[in-house]
C-alpha positions in Angstrom: -84.5 80.6 67.0 -85.3 80.7 70.7 -83.1 77.6 71.5 -80.1 79.4 69.9 -80.7 82.5 72.2 -81.2 80.2 75.2 -78.1 78.2 74.4 -76.1 81.3 74.0 -77.3 82.7 77.4 -76.5 79.4 79.2 -73.1 79.4 77.7 -72.4 83.1 78.7 -73.6 82.3 82.2 -71.4 79.2 82.5 -68.3 81.1 81.3 -68.8 84.5 83.0 -70.5 83.3 86.2 -68.8 79.9 86.9 -65.6 79.5 85.0 -64.4 83.0 85.0 -65.0 83.6 89.0 -61.9 84.7 90.7 -61.6 81.9 93.2 -59.7 78.6 93.4 -61.2 75.7 91.4 -61.9 73.8 94.4 -64.1 76.6 95.9 -65.8 77.2 92.8 -66.6 73.5 92.2 -67.8 73.0 95.7 -70.1 76.1 95.6 -71.8 74.7 92.4 -71.9 71.1 93.9 -73.7 72.6 97.0 -76.1 74.4 94.7 -77.0 71.3 92.9 -77.4 69.2 96.1 -79.8 71.8 97.5 -81.8 72.0 94.3 -82.5 68.3 94.7 -83.7 68.4 98.2 -87.3 69.5 98.9 -86.5 72.7 100.6 -88.4 75.1 98.3 -88.4 78.7 99.5 -85.3 78.2 101.7 -82.9 76.9 98.9 -80.9 80.1 98.4 -80.2 80.9 102.1 -79.4 77.1 102.6 -76.7 77.3 99.6 -75.1 80.5 101.2 -75.0 79.0 104.7 -73.7 75.5 103.7 -71.1 77.2 101.4 -70.1 79.4 104.4 -69.7 76.5 106.5 -67.7 74.4 104.0 -65.7 77.4 103.0 -67.0 77.2 99.3 -67.7 80.0 96.9 -71.1 81.5 98.1 -72.2 83.0 95.0 -71.8 80.3 92.2 -74.2 77.8 93.6 -77.1 80.2 94.2 -78.4 80.4 90.5 -78.4 76.7 90.3 -81.3 76.5 92.8 -83.5 78.2 90.3 -83.7 74.9 88.4 -86.2 73.8 90.9 -89.3 75.8 90.6 -93.0 75.1 90.2 -92.6 74.0 86.6 -89.8 71.5 87.4 -91.3 70.0 90.8 -92.5 66.8 89.1 -89.5 66.1 87.1 -87.2 66.7 90.0 -89.1 65.3 93.0 -91.1 62.5 91.3 -88.1 60.5 90.6 -86.8 61.3 94.1 -89.8 60.2 95.7 -89.9 57.0 93.5 -86.3 56.1 94.5 -86.9 56.8 98.2 -90.0 54.5 98.3 -87.9 51.7 96.4 -85.2 52.0 99.0 -87.5 51.8 101.9 -89.4 48.9 100.5 -92.8 50.8 99.8 -95.0 51.2 96.8 -94.7 54.4 94.6 -98.0 56.3 94.5 -98.0 59.7 92.7 -101.3 60.6 94.5 -99.1 60.9 97.7 -96.8 63.3 95.9 -99.6 65.4 94.3 -100.5 67.5 97.4 -97.0 68.5 97.9 -96.7 69.6 94.2 -99.9 71.3 94.3 -99.1 73.2 97.4 -95.9 74.6 95.9 -97.3 75.4 92.6 -100.5 77.0 93.6 -101.9 79.1 96.4 -101.3 82.5 97.9 -98.1 84.2 98.8 -94.7 82.9 99.3 -95.2 82.1 103.0 -98.6 80.5 102.4 -97.1 78.2 99.8 -94.2 77.3 101.9 -96.3 76.4 104.8 -98.8 74.4 102.6 -95.9 72.4 101.1 -94.3 71.6 104.4 -97.8 70.4 105.7 -98.2 68.2 102.5 -94.6 66.9 102.8 -95.1 65.3 106.2 -97.1 62.3 104.5 -94.1 61.5 102.1 -91.3 62.9 104.2 -89.0 59.9 104.6 -89.2 58.5 101.0 -88.9 62.0 99.4 -86.0 63.0 101.5 -84.1 59.8 101.2 -84.5 59.8 97.5 -83.4 63.5 97.3 -80.5 63.1 99.4 -79.2 60.0 97.3 -79.9 61.6 93.9 -78.6 65.1 95.1 -75.6 63.8 96.6 -74.7 61.7 93.4 -75.3 64.7 91.3 -73.3 66.9 93.5 -70.2 64.6 93.6 -70.4 64.2 89.7 -70.9 68.2 89.4 -68.0 68.7 91.8 -65.5 66.9 89.6 -66.9 68.1 86.3 -66.9 71.8 87.3 -63.4 71.5 88.9 -62.1 70.0 85.6 -63.8 72.6 83.6 -62.3 75.6 85.6 -58.8 74.2 85.3 -59.1 73.5 81.6 -60.7 77.0 81.0 -57.9 78.7 83.0 -55.2 76.9 81.0 -57.0 77.7 77.8 -57.3 81.3 78.8 -53.7 81.7 79.8 -52.5 80.2 76.6 -54.7 82.7 74.5 -53.7 85.6 76.8 -50.1 85.3 78.0 -48.9 87.5 80.8 -46.8 90.5 80.0 -43.1 90.0 81.2 -43.7 92.5 84.2 -46.5 90.4 85.6 -44.1 87.6 86.5 -43.2 87.0 90.1 -39.7 87.6 89.3 -38.6 91.0 90.8 -36.1 91.6 88.2 -38.6 91.6 85.4 -41.1 94.1 87.0 -40.7 97.7 85.7 -39.7 100.2 88.1 -42.2 102.6 89.2 -41.6 106.1 87.7 -40.7 108.7 90.2 -38.0 111.3 91.0 -34.4 110.5 90.5 -32.6 109.7 93.8 -30.5 112.7 94.9 -26.8 112.2 95.0 -25.3 113.4 98.1 -21.6 113.4 98.3 -19.6 113.5 101.4 -16.7 116.1 101.6 
């Protein structure tokens, strides 16, 4: 039963917060892709601000990408950053050691307030900085490219489907002769004598 509710909520979110947004398909897709890219970078605590700033810089939709950064949270740190760190160590020719990643995960997942956890996470990240960031940029970049094309395709398809189901009334066309005239007083007839 809970999985049906969760599936329904995800579907509603995707339709009304992504596909139904009043913006161009490019800007919507770019906004979501930025959100996915930032989600896969180890910028915990700054992700929402980074999505908005990067979306503003690239002229993407600033709103649609923000909820996607909520994917990365203390529960999903290891499934997201573990493979990123592994990939980064393989690219750099090192050996993967989860014990080096553990202090970063523990600093984000436990601790005091938001600022203390953020400070502890940044301190712990310096030992694994290059492999974690390299792997995160590669994985996040690949996912962002895939997401951009998938979301753009989905928005275009959804809008075509929507317009087939909800045709525009004749007066909504761009043709001036089919628009209804605004009601108002009759023009006065003045005759010249």
